[in-house]
C-alpha positions, 0 to 999 in steps of 0.5 A: 689846466687844459686837456692837452696840457694834462696829457702832455704831463702824463706822457712826461711822467711815463717817459721818466719812469721808462728811462729809470727802469732802463738804467743798469744796476751795479754788476760785476767789475769789468776786470772780473774781480768780485765786488766788495760785499755789503758787509765788508763795506759796512765794516769799513764805513761804520763808525763807533756805535752810538749810545742810547742818548745819541752820542758816540759810545766809546769801547771800554779798554781791555782789562790789564793782564795780571803778571804771572806769578811763580810760587816761591820754593819752600826754603830748604833748612840748612844742614848742620856740618858733619862733626869732625872725626874724633881721634882714635887710638893708633899704634905703629911698630916696626919691630919684628923678632930678631931685629934687636942687636946688642952692642958688643963693646961699651963704645959701640952703641951708635954702630949697634943702633945702625944695625938695628935701624937696618933690620927695622927698615929691611923687610925683604928678608935679605939678611939681618945685620948683627955681626960683631965685625960689621958692628966694629966697621960701622963704628969706625965709619961713624967715628970718622964722620964725627967731630969733637966727639971725644974720639967716639961717634956722635949723632952727626956721624950716626946720621951720615952712616945711615944715609950712606948705607941706603937707609936715609936721608937722616938728619940731626935735630935739636928740639927744646920742648920734650913733648914736641920732641916725642911728637916729632919722632912719632910723626917721622916714623909714621911719615917715612916708615923708618926708625928714629935715633934717640940721643940718650943720657944727655948725649952719652948713649944711643937708643932706637925708637921703633914705634909708638902708640898715640891718640890719633894718627899723626898723618890725620890729626895735627894735635895727636898725643903720644901715649907710648914709645917703643924702644930698643936699647943696645946696652940691654940687659946691663943698663946704667947705675946712674940712668937706670936699667935698660928696658927689654927690647921692644918695650913700650915706655910711657912718655914719663918713663922715657923722660928719665933717660931721654933728657936735654943734651948737655952743651959741653958734651960736644960742640955743634951749631945746634942749640941745647935740646932733645936730640933726634937722629931723624928720618926725612923724606927723600 
């Protein structure tokens, strides 16, 4: 290579280096916004990392989340139901001193029983029904409201006069079973606070049941048991040679003692649509 040619080559190389030095480097964008940083570019363009063997290393998947568990509550032992209350001795007596009235003739037992029922019910102090004239009037009223009664007063007339006199309502019932008849009478006294009429001597006589004693309150225990019966016999102190003596007013009789005089009504005694049974003149709710 000649000297002139060498000088030409040297000059071209120098010229190329000068031109390279004059090219501007990348600067701020023309719109004034910041340029993306190298780290940002790297994050966008970077691919998955390579493993040591030169292959692409895949990222391990995240571990699955364990479901949250709620501790089971401790089982609560079931409580045994409270035992039912046991029936307790119970007593109810409507009688007060002065309530008893004797019958003034051997026919007026129904009228005397009506007077005693009034006295047992009336606690206002408005006056005792005990007058013999009034007793005769009540007997006439009961007899006028009775039928087929051998010219006397029967249980239907008795119940009607009680009702019309402001002590009712009363109705006549016949119950075939003795124990159920006594329980029905006791339950009626407890429910109404009024006495019960007992048709005695197979339909020939009238008593008043003024109270009772029992095992269990009839208003709370359906299976209560009557242990005693309070009675008023208007024939006291005479009684009957056939049926026995009249108990002292406000006497407590056992069910067995009452059963000697409180017996099934004799069907031939008077006609009615009621079946044979133990007759009650029963107070009922208004």
